[in-house]
PAGU-27268 format. One record per residue (C-alpha): residue number from 0; x, y, z. Coordinates in nm, 2 decimals, decimal comma, m for minus. Each point is the difference from the previous one (the first is absolute). Layout:
BEGIN
   k     c1     c2     c3
 NUM      X      Y      Z
...
REM end
This chain:
BEGIN
   k     c1     c2     c3
   0  m0,01   0,02  m0,02
   1   0,15   0,33  m0,08
   2  m0,10   0,25   0,19
   3  m0,03   0,36  m0,17
   4   0,01   0,33   0,16
   5  m0,06   0,35  m0,17
   6   0,23   0,29   0,09
   7  m0,24   0,12   0,23
   8  m0,12  m0,32   0,19
   9   0,35  m0,06   0,03
  10   0,06   0,35   0,19
  11  m0,33  m0,12   0,20
  12   0,12  m0,28   0,13
  13   0,35   0,08   0,08
  14  m0,15   0,27   0,20
  15  m0,28  m0,22   0,18
  16   0,33  m0,20   0,10
  17   0,20   0,27   0,11
  18  m0,31   0,13   0,23
  19  m0,04  m0,33   0,13
  20  m0,29  m0,10  m0,17
  21  m0,12  m0,35  m0,05
  22   0,12  m0,03  m0,37
  23   0,12  m0,33   0,02
  24  m0,29  m0,13   0,12
  25  m0,16   0,11  m0,37
  26   0,32  m0,24  m0,16
  27  m0,14  m0,30   0,24
  28   0,27   0,04   0,27
  29  m0,14   0,01   0,34
  30   0,23   0,24   0,19
  31  m0,13  m0,06   0,36
  32   0,23  m0,27   0,09
  33   0,31   0,20  m0,11
  34  m0,11   0,31   0,19
  35  m0,02  m0,18   0,32
  36   0,29  m0,18  m0,02
  37   0,17   0,33  m0,07
  38  m0,21   0,17   0,29
  39   0,19  m0,26   0,26
  40   0,35   0,10   0,12
  41   0,28  m0,26   0,12
  42  m0,05   0,21   0,31
  43  m0,34  m0,01   0,06
  44   0,01  m0,19   0,33
  45   0,36   0,06   0,10
  46   0,07   0,13   0,31
  47   0,26   0,32   0,00
  48   0,31  m0,03   0,13
  49   0,19   0,33   0,03
  50   0,42   0,01  m0,05
  51   0,27   0,15  m0,11
  52   0,18  m0,07  m0,32
  53   0,37  m0,18   0,07
  54   0,22   0,17  m0,27
  55   0,13   0,35   0,07
  56   0,03   0,25   0,23
  57  m0,32   0,19  m0,10
  58  m0,24  m0,23   0,19
  59  m0,32   0,01  m0,19
  60  m0,30  m0,16   0,15
  61  m0,16  m0,28  m0,16
  62  m0,32  m0,17   0,04
  63   0,00  m0,42  m0,05
  64  m0,29  m0,18  m0,08
  65  m0,03  m0,34   0,19
  66  m0,24  m0,25  m0,10
  67  m0,14  m0,27   0,29
  68  m0,19   0,09   0,31
  69   0,22  m0,09   0,28
  70  m0,19  m0,40   0,02
  71   0,22  m0,28   0,12
  72  m0,04  m0,16  m0,39
  73   0,06   0,34  m0,19
  74   0,35   0,05  m0,09
  75   0,04   0,41  m0,05
  76   0,12   0,08  m0,35
  77   0,16   0,33  m0,09
  78  m0,20   0,11  m0,34
  79   0,06   0,35  m0,07
  80   0,22   0,32   0,13
  81  m0,06   0,39  m0,04
  82   0,12   0,29   0,10
  83  m0,19   0,15   0,30
  84  m0,17   0,31  m0,13
  85  m0,07   0,13   0,35
  86   0,40  m0,04   0,09
  87   0,16   0,39  m0,05
  88   0,33  m0,14  m0,12
  89  m0,12  m0,14  m0,30
  90  m0,39   0,09  m0,06
  91  m0,04  m0,33  m0,13
  92   0,26  m0,01  m0,27
  93   0,30  m0,26  m0,01
  94   0,30   0,00  m0,22
  95   0,06  m0,33  m0,23
  96   0,19  m0,18   0,24
  97  m0,24   0,06   0,29
  98  m0,35  m0,11  m0,26
  99   0,23  m0,36  m0,02
 100  m0,02  m0,07   0,34
 101  m0,26  m0,24  m0,01
 102   0,25  m0,20  m0,23
 103   0,24   0,03   0,30
 104  m0,23  m0,16   0,24
 105  m0,20  m0,29  m0,22
 106   0,35  m0,12  m0,16
 107   0,07  m0,40  m0,01
 108   0,38   0,11   0,07
 109  m0,05   0,21   0,30
 110   0,20  m0,14   0,29
 111  m0,28  m0,12   0,27
 112   0,26  m0,11   0,26
 113   0,37   0,06   0,12
 114   0,25  m0,15  m0,24
 115   0,36  m0,03   0,11
 116   0,36  m0,06  m0,24
 117   0,28  m0,11   0,23
 118   0,34   0,14  m0,08
 119   0,14  m0,16  m0,30
 120  m0,32  m0,20  m0,06
 121  m0,19  m0,06  m0,31
 122  m0,36  m0,06   0,09
 123  m0,23   0,19   0,25
 124  m0,14  m0,15   0,27
 125  m0,35   0,04   0,15
 126  m0,01   0,12   0,34
 127  m0,27   0,04   0,25
 128  m0,09   0,40   0,14
 129   0,14  m0,10   0,34
 130   0,34  m0,12  m0,18
 131   0,02   0,30  m0,22
 132  m0,08   0,21   0,30
 133   0,27  m0,18   0,23
 134   0,26  m0,01  m0,25
 135  m0,06   0,43  m0,09
 136   0,05   0,03   0,37
 137   0,29  m0,20   0,04
 138   0,14   0,19  m0,31
 139  m0,07   0,32   0,16
 140   0,20  m0,09   0,32
 141   0,26  m0,15  m0,16
 142   0,05   0,31  m0,21
 143  m0,01   0,23   0,30
 144   0,19  m0,15   0,17
 145   0,28  m0,05  m0,24
 146  m0,02   0,36  m0,10
 147  m0,05   0,20   0,32
 148   0,22   0,27   0,09
 149  m0,03   0,14   0,35
 150   0,25   0,27  m0,05
 151   0,19   0,15  m0,29
 152   0,36   0,08  m0,10
 153  m0,03   0,35   0,21
 154  m0,12  m0,17   0,30
 155  m0,34   0,13   0,00
 156  m0,29  m0,23   0,08
 157  m0,20  m0,10  m0,32
 158  m0,19  m0,29   0,05
 159  m0,07  m0,07  m0,33
 160  m0,03  m0,34  m0,23
 161   0,11  m0,01  m0,39
 162  m0,07  m0,34  m0,03
 163  m0,39   0,09  m0,20
 164  m0,19   0,26  m0,14
 165  m0,36   0,08   0,03
 166  m0,23   0,12  m0,30
 167  m0,34   0,11   0,08
 168  m0,29  m0,07  m0,26
 169  m0,18   0,27  m0,11
 170  m0,33  m0,17   0,05
 171   0,04  m0,02   0,38
 172  m0,18   0,29   0,22
 173   0,16   0,25   0,24
 174  m0,05  m0,23   0,26
 175   0,16  m0,27  m0,13
 176   0,29   0,19  m0,14
 177   0,03   0,20   0,36
 178   0,03  m0,38   0,16
 179   0,19  m0,16  m0,27
 180   0,26   0,32   0,07
 181   0,02  m0,05   0,36
 182   0,08  m0,39  m0,01
 183   0,24   0,05  m0,25
 184   0,17   0,27   0,19
 185  m0,01  m0,19   0,30
 186   0,20  m0,26  m0,16
 187   0,24   0,27  m0,04
 188  m0,05   0,00  m0,39
 189   0,15   0,30  m0,20
 190  m0,11  m0,06  m0,35
 191  m0,38   0,07   0,00
 192  m0,18   0,10  m0,31
 193  m0,34   0,06  m0,12
 194  m0,14  m0,08  m0,33
 195  m0,19   0,33   0,00
 196   0,36   0,14  m0,04
 197   0,15  m0,24  m0,22
REM end
């Protein structure tokens, strides 16, 4: 079957389609199901969770949408991330890197547990969180003890360690940054930096 339209009929049809008219039904297509499907958002029943972009020092606010109502048999699933329009920092916008945060969170290559590779080893081994935290605490203690200086060359009391440094992340709050700085200073750490300044 060949459909023949005059120029006038074509323009009338185009105008009707552009203004949302039911022109498709005139050609035997029922757009009701398509319109209903388009009207349902993937975040329709999702829970909004406020977050902060993990990438740079700007600290853009984000809204993460999670499906799963918290029931025992429901697995929470992250389905969408967008900028928070109520944020004075980014007013709902995200840079290209921040806009791809969903790919960072929902990625089959993402590490979900601590991994450790011993010196000169070629294979990684999985550790429990308790093992990883114990190993980290031991390395911090050993590094501090090995590189702790009580008095400098001029006889001044310095009580410092140069065995490791600390770099704060841009997504931590002021309170977390204050706590981390106090803890590092208590260990005698000299080299402290914040990603916001890097």
